[in-house]
N, C-alpha and C positions, 0 to 999 in steps of 0.2 A: 579419550581420557577426559574426565570432568574436572576442571580446575575451579576450586572454590576461592573467591577473593572476598576480603572483608576490610572495612576501614571505619574509622571513628568520624561520624558526621559532625559531631560537636567540634572536634579538633580541626576538621576541614574548614568549617565556617570561621572559627576563631583565628585561624591562620591565614584567612583570605587577605591577599595584598590590598592595602588601601593607604592613601596618604593621610588619613585622619584616624589616629589611634583611638579616639573617643568612640568610634563606631564599632570597635572590635567586641566589646561586651554584648552589644546588641546582636551582632552577627552570631556570637556564641549562643545566645538565647534562641535565636531562630534555628540554629543547628540542633539544639536540644529539642525544640518543638517538632522539627522534621523527624528526628529519630523516634520520638514518642509516637508520632503518627504512623511511621513505618511499622513499629512493633504492634500497634493496634490493628493494622491492616493485615498482618501476616496470617492470623487465623482465618479471616475471610478469604484470602487468596488460596490458602490450603483447602478450604471448604469447596471453593469453586473448582479447583483442580480435581478434587475428589469426585465432584458431581460430573465432570466431563469424562471421567474414566468409565469403562463398562462396569455396570453394577454386578453384584453377586446375587443371583436369584434362584429360587426353586419353584418350578412349575409342577403342580401335582394334580392328581385326579384327571389325567389326560389319556386320550388315545394317542399313541406315538407311532406315526408312520416313519419307519427308519429311512426309507429311500432305496433299500436293496430288495424290496419285495416282501419284507416282514413287517409286522405290526405288534405293538405291545398294548394290551388293554389295562386300564386303571393303573397307569404308570406315572412316573415322575422324571423330570430332567433337571439336573443341577448345572448352572452356568456361572462361570467366574472369569473375570478378565477377558471377556469376549470369546471364551472357548467353552465347549461342552465338557463338563467334568465327569458326569455320570448320567446314565440312562437306565432305568429299571424300576424296581419296586421301591416305593417311598420308605418302607420299613428298613431298607438297607442303607438309607442315607441319613447321616447325622449332621445337623447344621446348628450353628450358634445363633444368637439373637440378632446378629448383624445382617443375616441373610433375609432378603425380601421374599416372602412366600406368596405365590399366586395360585389360588384354587381355581382350576379351569372347569370344574363341574362337568366332566365328561366331554369337553371340547377336544378338538384334534390338533395335534402338533404335526407339521409336515415340513420337510426341508424347503427352503426357498428355491424357486425354480431357476432355470438357466435357459436363455434363448440362444440357440446355436447358429442362428442366421438372421441378421438384421442389417440395416444401413442407417447409421445415426447421423444426425447433424442437418439433414435437409428439410425435415418437417418442421414448420413453424406453428405458432399458435393459430394462425389464420391463413397460412399459405404454405406452399411447398417449393423448394428450389435451393440452388447452391448459395444464393444470397443470404440464406438463413444460417449457413454454417459458421459457427463461432464457438469459442470456449464455453460461453454461458449456455448456448443452445445444447451443446453436448452434455453438459452437466444436467440441464433440464431433462433431457431424454433418459439419462441414467437414473435420475430421481423418479421419473415416471415408471420406469421398470421397478424400482424399489417399492413404490407405492402399491403396485400390483403384485408384490411378493416375490420379486426376482432378486437373486444375489449376484448375477453376472449376465453379460450379453456379449456376443461375438459379432462385431461389425465387419462385414465381408467384402473388403477390397475397394472401398469408396471414400477413404479418409485421407486428408492431407497429413502426411506422416509426421512432420515436425510438430504440428499442433496436437495431433493425437497423442504423441509421446509426452508432450507437456502436460496434457490432461491426466494421462496415466501416472506421471510422477507426482502431480498435485494430489491425486487420490491416495497414492502410497504415503504421502506426507500426512494424510489425514485432514486435508483442507476442506473436504466436504464428505458427507455420508450419502452413498448411493450404491447402486449395483456396480460391480466391478466391470471395467471397460477393457475388452480385448478387441484387437483388430488385426487385419491381414493386409499385406500388399496385394494389389491387383495386377493381373498380367493377361494380355490379349494381343492380337495383331495391332499395329500402330493405329491409334485413333478409334479403336473398337472396344467392346466389352459390355457394359450394362445396357439395359433396354434403351431404345433410341431417345426417349425423353430424358431419362436419367443421364445418358452419355453426354448430351449437350451441356447439362449443368455440371457434371464432373469435370469435363474438359475446361469449361469456363472457370471453375473454381481453382483448378490446377494453375491456370494462367494468372488468375487474380492473386493467388497466395504465393506463387513461385515455389510451391511444395509439390512433391511427387505424390500422385494418386495411382495412376495407371501406367504400368511399365509396358510400352509397346515393343514387341519383338517380331522381327520378320525373318530371322535366320538363327542358326545354332549359335553363332558367335554372340549375337545380341542377347540371346536367351541366357547364355552362361554369364555374360557381363552383368545382366540385370539381376540374376540370382546373387552374384557376388556383392552387388550394391545393397541388396536387401539384407544379406547376411551381415554386412558391415554395420547396418543399423540395428542389428540384433533382433530382427523380427523373426518369429518362429513359424509363420504360416504364409503361404502364397495361395491366393485364389486365382484359378484360371477360368476364362470363359471359352467354352467350346460350343459356339452358337452363332449361326449366321443371321439370326433374327428374321427369318422368313425371306432372306435374300437382301436385306438392307445393310448387312455387315459381312465382313470377311470372317470365316470360321477358322479357328486355330487348327492347324493340321496335326495329324497324328505324329509325324516325324518331329515336329516342333515341340509338342507337349511331352514327348518322350525325353527330349533334350532337357526341358525345364525340370521334369521330375528327377532325372538323373543328377543334374547339377544341384538341385535342392537337397536331395538325399545326401550327397557328399558334404553338404554344409549343415546338416542336421535340421533341415527345414521340411515341414510337412506341406503337402499340396492338396487342396480341396478343389473340387471341380463343380462348375456350373456347366451342365451339359444340355444339349438341345433335346435329345431323344434318349429313351432307354437303350436304343441300339448303339449309342455312343459308349455305353458303360463298359462292355467287355474290353475294348482297347485301352480305356483309361485304367481299368483294373490291372490289366497286364503291365501297363507302364508304371504302376506303383502308387497311384493316387490313394490317399488315405480315406477320403470320404466324399460324399456327393451332397451338395447343398440344395439340389432339387431332385426329389426322388423319382419324378416322372412315373408316378404310380399309375398303372392302367394296363390295358390289354397287352402292350408290348413288354411289360416287365413281368415275366412269368417265372416258373420254377427254375429254369436254366440260369437266368441272370441272377436270381436270388441265391442260388447255390454258389455261383462264382463270387458274389458279394460276401457270403458267409465264409467261404474258404479263405478269401483274402482278408477277412476281418475288417472290411471297409464299412463305414457307417453311412446311413442314409437319413437325410432330412426331407420329409415329404412335402412340406409347404403347401398343404391342401387349402388352408384358409385364404391364401392370396387370391384365388379365383372365387371361392365360395362367398366370402363376405361382401364382395362387390355386388352380389345379387340381393343383398338385404338392406333395408332401411335401418342401419345400425345405430343411427342417432336416436332411435326409440328405446335403446337398451339402457336402463338406469345404471348398469355397471360401467358403461362407457361414459355416460353423462357426468359421472363423478369427476372426470378429468378433462372435460372440454368446455370452452366458452359456450354460452347458450346459443349464440349465432351459428357456430359451427355445428352443434348438435341439431339445430333446426334445419340447416342445409342438408344434413345427412338423413333427414327423415323424408325427403322428397322421393316419392315412389316412382315418378316418371324417370328420374335420373338412374335408378337401379334397374328398371324394367328393360333397359336396352340390352342387358346381358342375359342370354337364354338360360333357362333352368336346365339342370343336368337330367338326362333321361334315366329311366330305370335300368336300361341296358348298360349304360356307362357306370352307374352306381354299382352294379353287380361286378363289372370288370375291376373297379377300384377295390372292392372287397376281396376279390380273388387274388389280386396283385398284393394287397396288404397281407393276406393270409400266407402267401408264398414267402414273403420276407420274414414273417414270424416263424414259420415252419423251418426256415433255413437259419434261424437264430441270428439274424442280422441285427446289429445295433441300430434301432430307430430312435432318432433324437428329436426333441422338440425344437422347432425352428419356424420362424414366421415370415421372413423377408420383410418385416415391418420397416417402413421408411423408404422402401424402394420405389413406391408409387404414392401419390397423394392419398391421404385418408386411410392408410393401413397402419393402425396406431400401436404404439409401444405398450407392452404389458398386457393390455386387453386382448390383443390377438392371440397371445400365448394360451390364455384360458380357453378361448374358442377353438384353438387347434387341438387341445386335449379332448374336447367334446367330439371333434371329428375323428380322432384316433379311436375313441371308444365306439363310435358309430360304425367304423370300418372293421372292428373286430378285436381290439384290445380290451382287456379288463381295465377297470379304473386303476387297479394297482399297477398294471403294466404301463399305463399312461403316466402315472406319477413317477415311475422309475425312468421313463423316457424324458422326463422333465427335470430330473434331479441327478441321480448317481451316474447315469449313462453319459450325459453331456459333460459332467465334471471329469469323469475318467478320460473321455476323448479329447477334451480341451486342455488337459493338464492342470486342472484345478484340484489339487490334491487334498485341500482342506474344506471343500464344499460338496454338497449333494447328499450328505448322509448326516443323520442325527446319531453320532457316535462320539465317545470320549476322544478329545484331542482335536475335533473338527471345529471350524469356526461356527459360532452360535448364530447362524443365519437361518431363520425359520419363520413360518407363519402360524398364527393361531386361527383356526377355522371354527366357526360356530357350529357347522354341520359336517357330517361325515362324508368325505368325498369317495369313500369306498362303496357307499350305497348309491351315490349319484355323483358322477364326475363334475356336474355343474356346481356342486357344493364347494369347489375350489374358489368360487366367487364370494363365499361367505366369510370374507376376511375380517376378523376382529382386530388383529394387530399384526405388524411385521417387525421382526427383529433382525438387525444386521450387526455383526460383531458384538452381540449380547446387549445391544441398546434398542429400545423401542423407537420406531420412527414416529414422528408427529405427522400422521397421515392427514389430519385435518388441515394443518398449516400448508402442507404440500398441495392439497387439493385447492385451497384458496388461491395459491399462486398459479396453478394450471388453468383455472377457470376465468381468470381476469387478465 
């Protein structure tokens, strides 16, 4: 309920208690002056409030990629109050003079992307580690995603829960504009989970903050108790690690992850898996895991496993760029340079640092393509995900565009890759108003100068990014990122 209160400022000042009655007329005059100033400022305040709200705009003469595999040519999109009102032919849309009209001259509208696998908070401007994790750093990472045209990101099991929830609530209040922040609870054997380097930092951060990050479980009773604790915090996803890290960690047993999935299902929680090998997938599918955050695409993931994934309607995040981009001097890429300090970009141009990682053989490349084709043939939902932030120098936003290039190289069409970055992750992550350019959906989209359906690398040609119907100030964001 909104309660409106009013009072007479003149009377307030005139009646102000004082021992000298002579001052009362002067106080009344001051009250009158204050009241006049308030009245003069009201239009300005109203104007500022109006400017802060999402504008009503019409984008016309555009190629509109819907996000479901369809495209409209020479089309228009009407946006009001942060939502898409209409998409279609301009001749069918009547607007008044208050609507801002933008002529895109044949440019492309595409839904903002979604990263289904990342680890926020640890990457700093010039370093990587748990000491960088803070509210401000989380917001910085979410804004980096927004800069590169992302509307949401899922951080997979490495966030201090209380701080992460606080940032989520601040975002819901509208405290900052950025990609939406989703996160999961992490679960593994006690003291285990992320890669060895990451694990040290996650455990130290857990101790430093006193907040839960990794739920260590050694038996069925602990598994059930941990799931109940997660449910009490109203988290909707648990990530489990089923990986012994080449012998350096203890692998979560099949009996135990079955208990976790069963307890999670009873509490309405989905379970996503990080698994060591493709051969781990059948057992996890049988247990009821919803998706796999590492595809383990390759010779071991053939048609049999692909069919099981398809029948179970489990999604797969390939994460191909995590290995590939470390072979490149990515600091030479102008698209990445836009968001890095010069010193960091220069360091990433050092060829000797990258040459230590062997190139992929033609045989392995053929195996990857065959495995990818098996997933496509089995109609498995393949989602864009990068694992950005899990290791140093695997950067937010940028890596998503590079991942789509790999998807196309391995056999997707550019349209399939865009669907994997938009409507598919939105559906699987429960983002009911993202991923499509349709009436009623949030107006989160990119304007691209060039057509990504002709060349997927054209997703880099970002002219502007809109979230909730408002254009981001990308120039201002880049200034903050690079200094």
